[in-house]
C-alpha positions as CSV (number, residue, x, y, z in Angstrom):
1,M,72.3,111.6,121.6
2,L,74.6,113.9,123.5
3,Y,74.4,114.9,127.1
4,V,74.6,118.6,127.8
5,S,76.1,120.0,131.0
6,D,72.7,120.3,132.9
7,G,72.0,116.6,132.4
8,E,69.5,116.9,129.6
9,Q,69.8,114.9,126.4
10,S,70.1,116.6,123.1
11,D,70.1,115.3,119.5
12,S,73.1,116.3,117.5
13,D,73.3,116.9,113.7
14,H,76.7,115.2,113.7
15,D,75.1,111.8,114.4
16,D,73.5,111.7,110.9
17,E,74.6,108.9,108.6
18,D,74.9,111.5,105.8
19,S,77.8,113.2,107.5
20,S,80.2,110.3,106.8
21,P,83.3,111.1,104.7
22,P,83.1,110.5,101.0
23,V,84.4,107.2,99.7
24,V,87.5,107.6,97.6
25,P,88.0,104.9,95.0
26,E,91.3,103.0,95.2
27,P,93.7,103.4,92.3
28,P,94.2,100.4,90.0
29,A,97.0,98.1,91.0
30,A,100.4,98.8,89.5
31,T,101.5,96.7,86.5
32,A,104.6,94.6,86.6
33,A,106.3,97.2,84.3
34,E,105.4,100.0,86.7
35,A,106.7,98.1,89.7
36,H,110.0,97.3,87.9
37,K,110.4,101.0,87.0
38,S,109.6,102.1,90.5
39,V,112.0,99.6,92.2
40,A,114.8,100.5,89.7
41,H,114.3,104.1,90.6
42,A,114.4,103.4,94.3
43,L,117.5,101.2,93.9
44,A,119.3,104.0,92.1
45,W,118.6,106.3,95.0
46,L,119.4,103.8,97.6
47,E,122.8,103.0,96.1
48,T,123.8,106.6,96.9
49,Q,123.0,106.1,100.6
50,D,125.1,104.6,103.3
51,I,123.2,101.3,103.6
52,D,123.9,97.6,104.3
53,S,124.8,95.7,101.2
54,I,122.3,93.0,102.1
55,K,119.4,95.4,101.9
56,L,120.7,96.5,98.4
57,M,120.8,92.8,97.3
58,Q,117.2,92.3,98.6
59,L,116.0,95.3,96.6
60,R,117.8,94.0,93.5
61,N,116.1,90.6,93.9
62,L,112.8,92.4,94.1
63,M,113.6,94.3,90.9
64,V,114.5,91.0,89.2
65,F,111.2,89.5,90.4
66,A,109.3,92.5,89.0
67,K,111.2,92.3,85.7
68,R,110.3,88.6,85.3
69,A,106.7,89.3,86.0
70,E,106.8,92.0,83.4
71,L,108.3,89.7,80.8
72,E,105.8,86.9,81.6
73,S,102.8,89.3,81.2
74,K,103.8,90.1,77.6
C-alpha cells in the first residue's frame, strides 16, 4: 500500500508480483580453450601498455594455467 498526500491509503499496481523483471538465463561457463584464448588476447593488448612487469607475469601465469587445463580436458 502507498500513502497519498491526504493521508489515505491506496493500492498500487506496481506492488504486483507479476511486475518483477524477467529472469535472464546465465550463459554457460567458458571452456578452458576459450579462457586461454581470451587471456592470450588480453595479454597481447596489455603488453602494449605502460604497466608493471609483475602484472604481466601474473597474467602470463594465468594463461599457462588455462592452457594446462585445456590440454588436460582433451
